MARMARGU-392576 format. One record per residue (C-alpha): residue number from 1; residue in one letter; x, y, z. Coordinates in Angstrom, 1 decimal. Layout:
BEGIN
<site><seq>NUM</seq><type>A</type><east>X</east><north>Y</north><up>Z</up></site>
...
END
This chain:
BEGIN
<site><seq>1</seq><type>M</type><east>-38.7</east><north>36.6</north><up>-7.2</up></site>
<site><seq>2</seq><type>H</type><east>-35.5</east><north>38.7</north><up>-6.1</up></site>
<site><seq>3</seq><type>Q</type><east>-36.9</east><north>38.0</north><up>-2.3</up></site>
<site><seq>4</seq><type>Q</type><east>-37.0</east><north>34.4</north><up>-2.8</up></site>
<site><seq>5</seq><type>S</type><east>-33.5</east><north>34.2</north><up>-4.6</up></site>
<site><seq>6</seq><type>T</type><east>-32.3</east><north>36.0</north><up>-1.6</up></site>
<site><seq>7</seq><type>E</type><east>-33.7</east><north>34.0</north><up>0.8</up></site>
<site><seq>8</seq><type>Q</type><east>-32.1</east><north>30.8</north><up>-1.0</up></site>
<site><seq>9</seq><type>E</type><east>-28.8</east><north>32.6</north><up>-1.0</up></site>
<site><seq>10</seq><type>V</type><east>-29.0</east><north>33.0</north><up>2.8</up></site>
<site><seq>11</seq><type>I</type><east>-30.0</east><north>29.2</north><up>3.1</up></site>
<site><seq>12</seq><type>S</type><east>-27.1</east><north>28.1</north><up>1.0</up></site>
<site><seq>13</seq><type>A</type><east>-24.6</east><north>30.3</north><up>3.1</up></site>
<site><seq>14</seq><type>S</type><east>-25.7</east><north>28.8</north><up>6.2</up></site>
<site><seq>15</seq><type>M</type><east>-25.3</east><north>25.5</north><up>5.0</up></site>
<site><seq>16</seq><type>P</type><east>-22.2</east><north>24.3</north><up>7.2</up></site>
<site><seq>17</seq><type>L</type><east>-24.8</east><north>24.1</north><up>10.1</up></site>
<site><seq>18</seq><type>E</type><east>-27.3</east><north>22.4</north><up>8.3</up></site>
<site><seq>19</seq><type>S</type><east>-28.2</east><north>18.6</north><up>8.3</up></site>
<site><seq>20</seq><type>S</type><east>-28.5</east><north>18.3</north><up>4.7</up></site>
<site><seq>21</seq><type>H</type><east>-24.7</east><north>18.3</north><up>4.4</up></site>
<site><seq>22</seq><type>M</type><east>-24.6</east><north>15.1</north><up>6.7</up></site>
<site><seq>23</seq><type>S</type><east>-26.0</east><north>11.7</north><up>5.5</up></site>
<site><seq>24</seq><type>V</type><east>-24.8</east><north>9.0</north><up>8.1</up></site>
<site><seq>25</seq><type>A</type><east>-24.7</east><north>5.4</north><up>7.0</up></site>
<site><seq>26</seq><type>T</type><east>-26.2</east><north>3.0</north><up>9.1</up></site>
<site><seq>27</seq><type>P</type><east>-24.8</east><north>1.6</north><up>11.3</up></site>
<site><seq>28</seq><type>P</type><east>-22.8</east><north>4.9</north><up>12.3</up></site>
<site><seq>29</seq><type>K</type><east>-19.2</east><north>5.2</north><up>12.3</up></site>
<site><seq>30</seq><type>Y</type><east>-18.1</east><north>7.1</north><up>15.4</up></site>
<site><seq>31</seq><type>I</type><east>-15.0</east><north>9.4</north><up>15.8</up></site>
<site><seq>32</seq><type>Y</type><east>-12.9</east><north>10.1</north><up>19.1</up></site>
<site><seq>33</seq><type>A</type><east>-10.0</east><north>12.2</north><up>17.7</up></site>
<site><seq>34</seq><type>A</type><east>-7.8</east><north>15.1</north><up>19.2</up></site>
<site><seq>35</seq><type>G</type><east>-6.2</east><north>17.8</north><up>17.1</up></site>
<site><seq>36</seq><type>Q</type><east>-6.3</east><north>21.6</north><up>16.3</up></site>
<site><seq>37</seq><type>L</type><east>-9.3</east><north>23.4</north><up>15.0</up></site>
<site><seq>38</seq><type>R</type><east>-9.7</east><north>26.5</north><up>12.9</up></site>
<site><seq>39</seq><type>P</type><east>-12.4</east><north>28.2</north><up>10.9</up></site>
<site><seq>40</seq><type>H</type><east>-12.2</east><north>28.1</north><up>7.0</up></site>
<site><seq>41</seq><type>F</type><east>-14.1</east><north>30.6</north><up>4.9</up></site>
<site><seq>42</seq><type>T</type><east>-16.0</east><north>28.8</north><up>2.4</up></site>
<site><seq>43</seq><type>N</type><east>-15.9</east><north>31.8</north><up>-0.1</up></site>
<site><seq>44</seq><type>L</type><east>-14.3</east><north>34.9</north><up>-0.9</up></site>
<site><seq>45</seq><type>G</type><east>-17.3</east><north>37.3</north><up>-0.1</up></site>
<site><seq>46</seq><type>L</type><east>-17.4</east><north>35.5</north><up>3.2</up></site>
<site><seq>47</seq><type>E</type><east>-13.9</east><north>36.2</north><up>3.8</up></site>
<site><seq>48</seq><type>K</type><east>-14.2</east><north>39.8</north><up>2.7</up></site>
<site><seq>49</seq><type>E</type><east>-17.2</east><north>40.3</north><up>5.0</up></site>
<site><seq>50</seq><type>S</type><east>-15.0</east><north>38.9</north><up>8.0</up></site>
<site><seq>51</seq><type>E</type><east>-12.2</east><north>41.4</north><up>7.0</up></site>
<site><seq>52</seq><type>A</type><east>-14.5</east><north>44.4</north><up>7.0</up></site>
<site><seq>53</seq><type>A</type><east>-15.9</east><north>43.4</north><up>10.4</up></site>
<site><seq>54</seq><type>T</type><east>-12.6</east><north>43.0</north><up>11.9</up></site>
<site><seq>55</seq><type>Q</type><east>-11.3</east><north>46.4</north><up>10.5</up></site>
<site><seq>56</seq><type>L</type><east>-14.5</east><north>48.2</north><up>11.7</up></site>
<site><seq>57</seq><type>L</type><east>-14.1</east><north>46.9</north><up>15.3</up></site>
<site><seq>58</seq><type>N</type><east>-10.1</east><north>47.6</north><up>15.2</up></site>
<site><seq>59</seq><type>L</type><east>-9.3</east><north>43.9</north><up>15.7</up></site>
<site><seq>60</seq><type>K</type><east>-6.4</east><north>42.1</north><up>14.5</up></site>
<site><seq>61</seq><type>P</type><east>-6.8</east><north>40.4</north><up>11.2</up></site>
<site><seq>62</seq><type>K</type><east>-7.3</east><north>36.9</north><up>12.5</up></site>
<site><seq>63</seq><type>D</type><east>-8.8</east><north>37.7</north><up>15.8</up></site>
<site><seq>64</seq><type>Y</type><east>-11.7</east><north>35.6</north><up>15.2</up></site>
<site><seq>65</seq><type>Y</type><east>-12.6</east><north>34.9</north><up>18.7</up></site>
<site><seq>66</seq><type>D</type><east>-13.1</east><north>38.7</north><up>19.4</up></site>
<site><seq>67</seq><type>L</type><east>-15.2</east><north>39.1</north><up>16.2</up></site>
<site><seq>68</seq><type>F</type><east>-17.4</east><north>36.2</north><up>16.5</up></site>
<site><seq>69</seq><type>T</type><east>-18.1</east><north>36.9</north><up>20.2</up></site>
<site><seq>70</seq><type>Y</type><east>-18.3</east><north>40.6</north><up>20.0</up></site>
<site><seq>71</seq><type>K</type><east>-21.3</east><north>42.2</north><up>21.7</up></site>
<site><seq>72</seq><type>D</type><east>-22.7</east><north>45.8</north><up>21.0</up></site>
<site><seq>73</seq><type>R</type><east>-24.5</east><north>48.0</north><up>23.4</up></site>
<site><seq>74</seq><type>H</type><east>-27.6</east><north>46.1</north><up>23.1</up></site>
<site><seq>75</seq><type>N</type><east>-25.9</east><north>42.9</north><up>24.2</up></site>
<site><seq>76</seq><type>N</type><east>-26.4</east><north>41.3</north><up>20.8</up></site>
<site><seq>77</seq><type>Q</type><east>-23.7</east><north>39.5</north><up>18.7</up></site>
<site><seq>78</seq><type>P</type><east>-23.9</east><north>41.1</north><up>15.2</up></site>
<site><seq>79</seq><type>Y</type><east>-21.2</east><north>39.1</north><up>14.0</up></site>
<site><seq>80</seq><type>R</type><east>-22.0</east><north>35.6</north><up>15.1</up></site>
<site><seq>81</seq><type>Y</type><east>-23.5</east><north>34.8</north><up>11.6</up></site>
<site><seq>82</seq><type>L</type><east>-19.8</east><north>34.6</north><up>10.4</up></site>
<site><seq>83</seq><type>A</type><east>-19.1</east><north>31.7</north><up>12.7</up></site>
<site><seq>84</seq><type>E</type><east>-22.3</east><north>29.9</north><up>11.6</up></site>
<site><seq>85</seq><type>Q</type><east>-21.4</east><north>30.3</north><up>8.0</up></site>
<site><seq>86</seq><type>V</type><east>-17.4</east><north>29.5</north><up>8.0</up></site>
<site><seq>87</seq><type>S</type><east>-16.4</east><north>25.8</north><up>8.0</up></site>
<site><seq>88</seq><type>W</type><east>-14.4</east><north>24.3</north><up>10.9</up></site>
<site><seq>89</seq><type>I</type><east>-11.5</east><north>22.1</north><up>10.0</up></site>
<site><seq>90</seq><type>L</type><east>-10.0</east><north>19.7</north><up>12.3</up></site>
<site><seq>91</seq><type>S</type><east>-5.9</east><north>19.0</north><up>11.7</up></site>
<site><seq>92</seq><type>I</type><east>-4.2</east><north>16.0</north><up>13.3</up></site>
<site><seq>93</seq><type>D</type><east>-0.4</east><north>16.0</north><up>13.3</up></site>
<site><seq>94</seq><type>N</type><east>-0.5</east><north>18.9</north><up>11.0</up></site>
<site><seq>95</seq><type>Q</type><east>-2.8</east><north>17.4</north><up>8.4</up></site>
<site><seq>96</seq><type>D</type><east>-6.1</east><north>18.3</north><up>7.8</up></site>
<site><seq>97</seq><type>A</type><east>-8.4</east><north>15.3</north><up>8.9</up></site>
<site><seq>98</seq><type>Y</type><east>-12.1</east><north>16.3</north><up>9.1</up></site>
<site><seq>99</seq><type>V</type><east>-14.7</east><north>18.9</north><up>8.5</up></site>
<site><seq>100</seq><type>L</type><east>-16.7</east><north>19.5</north><up>11.9</up></site>
<site><seq>101</seq><type>L</type><east>-20.4</east><north>20.2</north><up>11.6</up></site>
<site><seq>102</seq><type>P</type><east>-21.6</east><north>21.5</north><up>15.1</up></site>
<site><seq>103</seq><type>N</type><east>-24.7</east><north>19.5</north><up>16.2</up></site>
<site><seq>104</seq><type>S</type><east>-26.3</east><north>22.5</north><up>18.1</up></site>
<site><seq>105</seq><type>N</type><east>-25.2</east><north>26.0</north><up>19.3</up></site>
<site><seq>106</seq><type>D</type><east>-23.8</east><north>24.4</north><up>22.2</up></site>
<site><seq>107</seq><type>E</type><east>-21.0</east><north>22.9</north><up>20.0</up></site>
<site><seq>108</seq><type>L</type><east>-20.5</east><north>25.9</north><up>18.1</up></site>
<site><seq>109</seq><type>N</type><east>-19.9</east><north>27.9</north><up>21.3</up></site>
<site><seq>110</seq><type>E</type><east>-16.9</east><north>25.2</north><up>22.1</up></site>
<site><seq>111</seq><type>F</type><east>-15.7</east><north>25.7</north><up>18.5</up></site>
<site><seq>112</seq><type>I</type><east>-15.5</east><north>29.4</north><up>19.2</up></site>
<site><seq>113</seq><type>N</type><east>-14.0</east><north>29.2</north><up>22.6</up></site>
<site><seq>114</seq><type>T</type><east>-11.1</east><north>27.1</north><up>21.3</up></site>
<site><seq>115</seq><type>L</type><east>-10.1</east><north>30.0</north><up>19.3</up></site>
<site><seq>116</seq><type>E</type><east>-9.9</east><north>32.1</north><up>22.5</up></site>
<site><seq>117</seq><type>V</type><east>-7.4</east><north>29.4</north><up>23.8</up></site>
<site><seq>118</seq><type>S</type><east>-5.6</east><north>29.3</north><up>20.7</up></site>
<site><seq>119</seq><type>D</type><east>-5.1</east><north>33.2</north><up>20.5</up></site>
<site><seq>120</seq><type>K</type><east>-3.9</east><north>33.5</north><up>24.1</up></site>
<site><seq>121</seq><type>H</type><east>-1.7</east><north>30.3</north><up>24.8</up></site>
<site><seq>122</seq><type>N</type><east>2.0</east><north>30.1</north><up>24.8</up></site>
<site><seq>123</seq><type>V</type><east>3.5</east><north>29.6</north><up>21.2</up></site>
<site><seq>124</seq><type>A</type><east>5.4</east><north>26.5</north><up>22.4</up></site>
<site><seq>125</seq><type>D</type><east>2.1</east><north>25.2</north><up>24.0</up></site>
<site><seq>126</seq><type>E</type><east>-0.3</east><north>22.9</north><up>21.8</up></site>
<site><seq>127</seq><type>V</type><east>-3.9</east><north>23.5</north><up>21.9</up></site>
<site><seq>128</seq><type>L</type><east>-5.8</east><north>20.2</north><up>21.6</up></site>
<site><seq>129</seq><type>S</type><east>-9.6</east><north>19.8</north><up>20.7</up></site>
<site><seq>130</seq><type>V</type><east>-10.9</east><north>16.4</north><up>21.5</up></site>
<site><seq>131</seq><type>V</type><east>-14.1</east><north>15.6</north><up>19.1</up></site>
<site><seq>132</seq><type>V</type><east>-16.7</east><north>13.1</north><up>19.7</up></site>
<site><seq>133</seq><type>G</type><east>-19.1</east><north>12.6</north><up>16.9</up></site>
<site><seq>134</seq><type>V</type><east>-20.5</east><north>10.8</north><up>13.9</up></site>
<site><seq>135</seq><type>L</type><east>-18.5</east><north>10.3</north><up>10.7</up></site>
<site><seq>136</seq><type>G</type><east>-20.3</east><north>11.3</north><up>7.6</up></site>
<site><seq>137</seq><type>P</type><east>-19.6</east><north>11.6</north><up>3.6</up></site>
<site><seq>138</seq><type>V</type><east>-16.8</east><north>13.6</north><up>2.1</up></site>
<site><seq>139</seq><type>A</type><east>-17.3</east><north>17.3</north><up>2.5</up></site>
<site><seq>140</seq><type>P</type><east>-18.1</east><north>19.7</north><up>-0.4</up></site>
<site><seq>141</seq><type>D</type><east>-15.0</east><north>21.6</north><up>-1.6</up></site>
<site><seq>142</seq><type>E</type><east>-16.2</east><north>24.7</north><up>-0.5</up></site>
<site><seq>143</seq><type>L</type><east>-16.4</east><north>23.3</north><up>3.1</up></site>
<site><seq>144</seq><type>S</type><east>-12.9</east><north>21.6</north><up>3.1</up></site>
<site><seq>145</seq><type>N</type><east>-10.7</east><north>23.9</north><up>1.1</up></site>
<site><seq>146</seq><type>S</type><east>-11.0</east><north>21.6</north><up>-1.9</up></site>
<site><seq>147</seq><type>Q</type><east>-9.4</east><north>18.6</north><up>0.0</up></site>
<site><seq>148</seq><type>P</type><east>-11.1</east><north>15.0</north><up>0.1</up></site>
<site><seq>149</seq><type>L</type><east>-12.1</east><north>15.5</north><up>3.8</up></site>
<site><seq>150</seq><type>P</type><east>-14.8</east><north>13.4</north><up>5.4</up></site>
<site><seq>151</seq><type>M</type><east>-17.3</east><north>15.4</north><up>7.7</up></site>
<site><seq>152</seq><type>V</type><east>-18.0</east><north>14.7</north><up>11.2</up></site>
<site><seq>153</seq><type>R</type><east>-21.3</east><north>15.8</north><up>13.0</up></site>
<site><seq>154</seq><type>C</type><east>-19.6</east><north>16.8</north><up>16.2</up></site>
<site><seq>155</seq><type>Q</type><east>-21.8</east><north>16.0</north><up>19.3</up></site>
<site><seq>156</seq><type>H</type><east>-19.2</east><north>17.0</north><up>21.8</up></site>
<site><seq>157</seq><type>L</type><east>-16.0</east><north>19.0</north><up>21.8</up></site>
<site><seq>158</seq><type>Y</type><east>-13.8</east><north>20.1</north><up>24.7</up></site>
<site><seq>159</seq><type>H</type><east>-10.4</east><north>21.7</north><up>24.5</up></site>
<site><seq>160</seq><type>F</type><east>-7.2</east><north>22.1</north><up>26.5</up></site>
<site><seq>161</seq><type>T</type><east>-3.5</east><north>22.9</north><up>26.2</up></site>
<site><seq>162</seq><type>T</type><east>-0.7</east><north>20.4</north><up>26.6</up></site>
<site><seq>163</seq><type>A</type><east>0.6</east><north>22.4</north><up>29.5</up></site>
<site><seq>164</seq><type>E</type><east>-2.9</east><north>22.3</north><up>31.1</up></site>
<site><seq>165</seq><type>L</type><east>-2.9</east><north>18.3</north><up>30.5</up></site>
<site><seq>166</seq><type>M</type><east>0.5</east><north>18.0</north><up>32.1</up></site>
<site><seq>167</seq><type>E</type><east>-0.6</east><north>20.1</north><up>35.0</up></site>
<site><seq>168</seq><type>E</type><east>-3.5</east><north>17.9</north><up>35.5</up></site>
<site><seq>169</seq><type>L</type><east>-1.9</east><north>14.7</north><up>35.3</up></site>
<site><seq>170</seq><type>S</type><east>0.9</east><north>15.9</north><up>37.6</up></site>
<site><seq>171</seq><type>V</type><east>-1.5</east><north>15.9</north><up>40.4</up></site>
<site><seq>172</seq><type>H</type><east>-1.0</east><north>12.1</north><up>40.3</up></site>
<site><seq>173</seq><type>N</type><east>2.8</east><north>12.7</north><up>41.3</up></site>
<site><seq>174</seq><type>T</type><east>3.6</east><north>11.6</north><up>37.6</up></site>
<site><seq>175</seq><type>T</type><east>6.7</east><north>12.9</north><up>35.7</up></site>
<site><seq>176</seq><type>T</type><east>6.5</east><north>14.9</north><up>32.6</up></site>
<site><seq>177</seq><type>T</type><east>8.7</east><north>12.4</north><up>30.9</up></site>
<site><seq>178</seq><type>S</type><east>6.2</east><north>9.3</north><up>32.0</up></site>
<site><seq>179</seq><type>I</type><east>3.4</east><north>11.4</north><up>30.9</up></site>
<site><seq>180</seq><type>R</type><east>4.9</east><north>12.0</north><up>27.4</up></site>
<site><seq>181</seq><type>D</type><east>5.8</east><north>8.4</north><up>27.1</up></site>
<site><seq>182</seq><type>V</type><east>2.4</east><north>7.2</north><up>27.7</up></site>
<site><seq>183</seq><type>L</type><east>0.8</east><north>9.9</north><up>25.3</up></site>
<site><seq>184</seq><type>T</type><east>3.1</east><north>8.7</north><up>22.7</up></site>
<site><seq>185</seq><type>A</type><east>2.1</east><north>5.3</north><up>23.0</up></site>
<site><seq>186</seq><type>L</type><east>-1.5</east><north>5.9</north><up>23.4</up></site>
<site><seq>187</seq><type>A</type><east>-1.8</east><north>8.3</north><up>20.5</up></site>
<site><seq>188</seq><type>P</type><east>0.6</east><north>7.6</north><up>18.1</up></site>
<site><seq>189</seq><type>K</type><east>1.0</east><north>9.8</north><up>15.0</up></site>
<site><seq>190</seq><type>P</type><east>-1.1</east><north>9.8</north><up>13.0</up></site>
<site><seq>191</seq><type>N</type><east>-4.2</east><north>8.9</north><up>14.8</up></site>
<site><seq>192</seq><type>V</type><east>-7.4</east><north>10.0</north><up>13.2</up></site>
<site><seq>193</seq><type>G</type><east>-9.6</east><north>8.2</north><up>16.0</up></site>
<site><seq>194</seq><type>A</type><east>-11.8</east><north>6.4</north><up>13.4</up></site>
<site><seq>195</seq><type>S</type><east>-11.1</east><north>2.9</north><up>14.4</up></site>
<site><seq>196</seq><type>D</type><east>-12.4</east><north>1.2</north><up>17.5</up></site>
<site><seq>197</seq><type>H</type><east>-8.7</east><north>0.7</north><up>18.5</up></site>
<site><seq>198</seq><type>E</type><east>-7.8</east><north>4.3</north><up>18.2</up></site>
<site><seq>199</seq><type>R</type><east>-11.1</east><north>5.4</north><up>19.9</up></site>
<site><seq>200</seq><type>A</type><east>-10.2</east><north>3.2</north><up>22.9</up></site>
<site><seq>201</seq><type>K</type><east>-6.7</east><north>4.7</north><up>23.1</up></site>
<site><seq>202</seq><type>N</type><east>-7.7</east><north>8.3</north><up>22.7</up></site>
<site><seq>203</seq><type>F</type><east>-10.3</east><north>7.9</north><up>25.4</up></site>
<site><seq>204</seq><type>L</type><east>-7.5</east><north>6.6</north><up>27.9</up></site>
<site><seq>205</seq><type>A</type><east>-5.0</east><north>9.1</north><up>26.8</up></site>
<site><seq>206</seq><type>Y</type><east>-7.3</east><north>12.1</north><up>27.9</up></site>
<site><seq>207</seq><type>R</type><east>-9.8</east><north>10.6</north><up>30.3</up></site>
<site><seq>208</seq><type>Y</type><east>-8.1</east><north>7.9</north><up>32.5</up></site>
<site><seq>209</seq><type>A</type><east>-5.1</east><north>9.5</north><up>34.6</up></site>
<site><seq>210</seq><type>T</type><east>-4.5</east><north>6.1</north><up>36.5</up></site>
<site><seq>211</seq><type>I</type><east>-2.4</east><north>4.9</north><up>33.4</up></site>
<site><seq>212</seq><type>Y</type><east>0.0</east><north>7.8</north><up>34.0</up></site>
<site><seq>213</seq><type>A</type><east>0.2</east><north>6.9</north><up>37.7</up></site>
<site><seq>214</seq><type>K</type><east>1.0</east><north>3.5</north><up>36.7</up></site>
<site><seq>215</seq><type>T</type><east>3.9</east><north>4.5</north><up>34.6</up></site>
<site><seq>216</seq><type>A</type><east>5.2</east><north>6.8</north><up>37.3</up></site>
<site><seq>217</seq><type>G</type><east>5.8</east><north>3.7</north><up>39.6</up></site>
<site><seq>218</seq><type>L</type><east>3.2</east><north>4.5</north><up>42.2</up></site>
<site><seq>219</seq><type>A</type><east>1.9</east><north>0.9</north><up>41.9</up></site>
<site><seq>220</seq><type>F</type><east>5.5</east><north>-0.8</north><up>42.3</up></site>
<site><seq>221</seq><type>S</type><east>6.9</east><north>1.0</north><up>45.2</up></site>
<site><seq>222</seq><type>K</type><east>6.7</east><north>-2.1</north><up>47.5</up></site>
<site><seq>223</seq><type>D</type><east>7.9</east><north>-5.7</north><up>46.8</up></site>
<site><seq>224</seq><type>E</type><east>6.1</east><north>-8.8</north><up>47.8</up></site>
<site><seq>225</seq><type>S</type><east>7.3</east><north>-8.4</north><up>51.4</up></site>
<site><seq>226</seq><type>G</type><east>5.9</east><north>-5.1</north><up>51.8</up></site>
<site><seq>227</seq><type>T</type><east>9.2</east><north>-3.4</north><up>52.1</up></site>
<site><seq>228</seq><type>E</type><east>10.5</east><north>-0.5</north><up>49.6</up></site>
<site><seq>229</seq><type>D</type><east>11.4</east><north>-1.9</north><up>46.3</up></site>
<site><seq>230</seq><type>K</type><east>14.8</east><north>-0.3</north><up>45.1</up></site>
<site><seq>231</seq><type>D</type><east>14.0</east><north>-1.6</north><up>41.6</up></site>
<site><seq>232</seq><type>S</type><east>10.5</east><north>0.4</north><up>41.4</up></site>
<site><seq>233</seq><type>D</type><east>11.9</east><north>2.6</north><up>38.6</up></site>
<site><seq>234</seq><type>Q</type><east>10.2</east><north>1.5</north><up>35.2</up></site>
<site><seq>235</seq><type>F</type><east>9.0</east><north>2.5</north><up>31.8</up></site>
<site><seq>236</seq><type>L</type><east>6.5</east><north>1.6</north><up>29.5</up></site>
<site><seq>237</seq><type>E</type><east>8.0</east><north>-1.0</north><up>27.2</up></site>
<site><seq>238</seq><type>N</type><east>4.9</east><north>-2.0</north><up>25.1</up></site>
<site><seq>239</seq><type>L</type><east>1.4</east><north>-1.2</north><up>24.3</up></site>
<site><seq>240</seq><type>E</type><east>-1.0</east><north>-3.5</north><up>22.4</up></site>
<site><seq>241</seq><type>T</type><east>-4.7</east><north>-3.4</north><up>21.8</up></site>
<site><seq>242</seq><type>K</type><east>-6.8</east><north>-6.4</north><up>21.3</up></site>
<site><seq>243</seq><type>R</type><east>-10.7</east><north>-6.9</north><up>20.9</up></site>
<site><seq>244</seq><type>S</type><east>-12.3</east><north>-8.6</north><up>23.6</up></site>
<site><seq>245</seq><type>N</type><east>-15.1</east><north>-11.6</north><up>23.4</up></site>
<site><seq>246</seq><type>N</type><east>-16.1</east><north>-11.3</north><up>26.9</up></site>
<site><seq>247</seq><type>S</type><east>-19.2</east><north>-9.3</north><up>26.4</up></site>
<site><seq>248</seq><type>P</type><east>-21.3</east><north>-10.5</north><up>23.5</up></site>
<site><seq>249</seq><type>G</type><east>-23.1</east><north>-7.7</north><up>21.7</up></site>
<site><seq>250</seq><type>R</type><east>-20.7</east><north>-5.0</north><up>22.8</up></site>
<site><seq>251</seq><type>T</type><east>-17.6</east><north>-4.0</north><up>21.2</up></site>
<site><seq>252</seq><type>I</type><east>-14.7</east><north>-4.3</north><up>23.9</up></site>
<site><seq>253</seq><type>I</type><east>-11.3</east><north>-3.2</north><up>23.3</up></site>
<site><seq>254</seq><type>D</type><east>-8.4</east><north>-4.4</north><up>25.7</up></site>
<site><seq>255</seq><type>V</type><east>-5.4</east><north>-2.1</north><up>26.0</up></site>
<site><seq>256</seq><type>I</type><east>-2.4</east><north>-4.1</north><up>27.4</up></site>
<site><seq>257</seq><type>F</type><east>0.6</east><north>-2.1</north><up>29.0</up></site>
<site><seq>258</seq><type>T</type><east>3.8</east><north>-3.9</north><up>29.6</up></site>
<site><seq>259</seq><type>Y</type><east>6.1</east><north>-2.3</north><up>32.0</up></site>
<site><seq>260</seq><type>Q</type><east>9.8</east><north>-2.9</north><up>32.5</up></site>
<site><seq>261</seq><type>R</type><east>12.0</east><north>-2.4</north><up>35.7</up></site>
<site><seq>262</seq><type>N</type><east>14.9</east><north>-0.1</north><up>34.7</up></site>
<site><seq>263</seq><type>V</type><east>17.4</east><north>-2.2</north><up>37.0</up></site>
<site><seq>264</seq><type>S</type><east>16.2</east><north>-5.9</north><up>36.7</up></site>
<site><seq>265</seq><type>G</type><east>14.5</east><north>-6.1</north><up>33.4</up></site>
<site><seq>266</seq><type>R</type><east>11.7</east><north>-7.6</north><up>35.0</up></site>
<site><seq>267</seq><type>Q</type><east>8.3</east><north>-6.9</north><up>33.2</up></site>
<site><seq>268</seq><type>S</type><east>4.9</east><north>-6.4</north><up>34.4</up></site>
<site><seq>269</seq><type>T</type><east>1.7</east><north>-6.5</north><up>32.3</up></site>
<site><seq>270</seq><type>Y</type><east>-1.6</east><north>-4.8</north><up>32.9</up></site>
<site><seq>271</seq><type>Y</type><east>-4.6</east><north>-4.2</north><up>31.0</up></site>
<site><seq>272</seq><type>T</type><east>-7.8</east><north>-2.2</north><up>31.0</up></site>
<site><seq>273</seq><type>S</type><east>-10.8</east><north>-2.7</north><up>28.8</up></site>
<site><seq>274</seq><type>V</type><east>-12.9</east><north>0.2</north><up>27.0</up></site>
<site><seq>275</seq><type>D</type><east>-16.3</east><north>-0.1</north><up>25.7</up></site>
<site><seq>276</seq><type>V</type><east>-16.4</east><north>1.4</north><up>22.3</up></site>
<site><seq>277</seq><type>T</type><east>-19.8</east><north>0.2</north><up>21.2</up></site>
<site><seq>278</seq><type>D</type><east>-21.6</east><north>3.7</north><up>21.2</up></site>
<site><seq>279</seq><type>L</type><east>-20.8</east><north>7.2</north><up>20.7</up></site>
<site><seq>280</seq><type>Y</type><east>-19.3</east><north>7.8</north><up>23.9</up></site>
<site><seq>281</seq><type>P</type><east>-16.7</east><north>5.3</north><up>25.2</up></site>
<site><seq>282</seq><type>F</type><east>-16.2</east><north>4.4</north><up>28.7</up></site>
<site><seq>283</seq><type>L</type><east>-14.3</east><north>2.3</north><up>31.0</up></site>
<site><seq>284</seq><type>H</type><east>-15.3</east><north>-1.3</north><up>31.1</up></site>
<site><seq>285</seq><type>S</type><east>-12.8</east><north>-2.5</north><up>33.5</up></site>
<site><seq>286</seq><type>N</type><east>-9.9</east><north>-0.8</north><up>35.5</up></site>
<site><seq>287</seq><type>L</type><east>-6.6</east><north>-1.5</north><up>35.2</up></site>
<site><seq>288</seq><type>M</type><east>-5.5</east><north>-4.9</north><up>36.5</up></site>
<site><seq>289</seq><type>D</type><east>-2.9</east><north>-7.5</north><up>36.1</up></site>
<site><seq>290</seq><type>Y</type><east>-3.0</east><north>-9.1</north><up>32.5</up></site>
<site><seq>291</seq><type>V</type><east>-3.0</east><north>-12.9</north><up>32.4</up></site>
<site><seq>292</seq><type>P</type><east>-3.0</east><north>-14.0</north><up>28.6</up></site>
<site><seq>293</seq><type>S</type><east>-5.5</east><north>-16.4</north><up>27.7</up></site>
<site><seq>294</seq><type>S</type><east>-4.1</east><north>-19.9</north><up>26.5</up></site>
END
């Protein structure tokens, strides 16, 4: 009887990775969100277990990345079980939003790798984890730190710092100011990436660099005659989203950008469409001139 009880305790302790926590409604509701990920210890015993291991390895108290990835002389990872048994909480705009359940060890590895970036990045630079997953029910109290947080079965996660994002987008000759303007418009706070419109905007914010190039004025450097346009400097004046009816059976979101010239005040409107029908959004149409329907 004692052995059976012990086995049950082990199973219960590893439940954050078990599918029994996750009962997805039909049809599934998808999440495409960006935030900060952190481990949460589901009980005091697990937290003390982590503290003891940290002291044994002479690590800093919250050096979870080095703890979870530590390898002994046999190339084993004796403390990975801690990463498998903690809960992983995603906060958005400094508010806890979701409990993430890794779909497999690949996603768990990405969770752990996020901690390395968080530990080593510049304090003034923000680390963002982009989560693609399926929304589930509200998490048990022990997983959510007694908050009413929904669970998300994470199918994919990638992370970057805001400095890395700026550097990548700057390749397109885009200024830091224009990048931040578009990010602010596409990913307004708070944005939990749960609605079709939020998922479309988050996809564009982190996957479609052409938007930033447009805002930098690259597409407006010449006038109709082909000569240099002195009024090419412009800013993103407005952004809106609309559900498209152009593809029956699919969920298409049109994201409409209105740019305004600094000197003349003349406006130009463009749109791009994102298909958000399935778990992974994708570009349905590239950025093009927008002509409102009558």
